N, C-alpha and C positions, 0 to 999 in steps of 0.2 A: 279335450282340446283337439280341434280338427287340424289335420295336416294341410297347410296352405300350398302344397306342392301342385301348382297348376301346370300340368303338362300332358293332359289327355284330350283326345278328340273322340267323337262318336262317329262311326262310319257305317254306312248302309250299302249293301250290294244287292242287286236284283238277283234272285235265285235262278230264274229260268232264262236270264240273259247275261251270262258271265262276261261277254265281250263289252258290255256297257260299263262305262267308268263309274266308280263309286261316288256317292254323295256324302256330304258331311253336315253335322248338326250345327245350326245357328240357334242359340238359346234366346228365347224372348222373355224379358223380365219387365215388371212394372217399374214405375219411378221409385218405388220403395225397395226394389231389389227382389221382389217376390217372383218365384218361378211361375211362368204362365204357359210355357209350351216350347216346342221346337219346330223349326222349319229346316228342311234339308236343301243344301245348296251344292253346286258343283265345284265352287272355288274353295280349295282347301285352305288357302291363305286367309280367307275371310271367315272361316269357321271359328266357333267359340272354343278357346282353350280353357279347360276346366280342371277342377280337382277330381279325384276319383269319386267322391260322393256325389258331386254335381253330375258327373258323367253317368253314374248309375241311375240318378233321377231322370236324366234325359232318355236313357235306354228304356226305363220303365214306362215313361210317358209315350215314347214312340211305339212300343210294342202294344200298349193299351189303346192308344188313340188313332193310330194311322189306320185308315179304312182298309188298306190292302197290306196290313202288317205281315200276314202269312206269306206274302210274295217276296219279302226282304229278309236278309240276315243283318242284324244290327250288332255291332261290337265296339268295344272300347279299344282304342289304339294309343300308343305313345306318340307324341308330336313328331318325333324323328322317323316314324315308320312310313 
């Protein structure tokens, strides 16, 4: 049984531009609720709050699909951070 504790965000920071503010994951899902991908947005309040397993799925997708994934650090943070 999955823990439904939804309190995690996925954050990305640009490695070679530490002064640039971080971006946060907004998960895209189909009408059936199937994970389709992630877009990264600046507004933390509009980012998707996820369970740990959903956040791990988003990180895996971002590191695999983002064309410049090697330029970013992607991490899971608690909502309050």
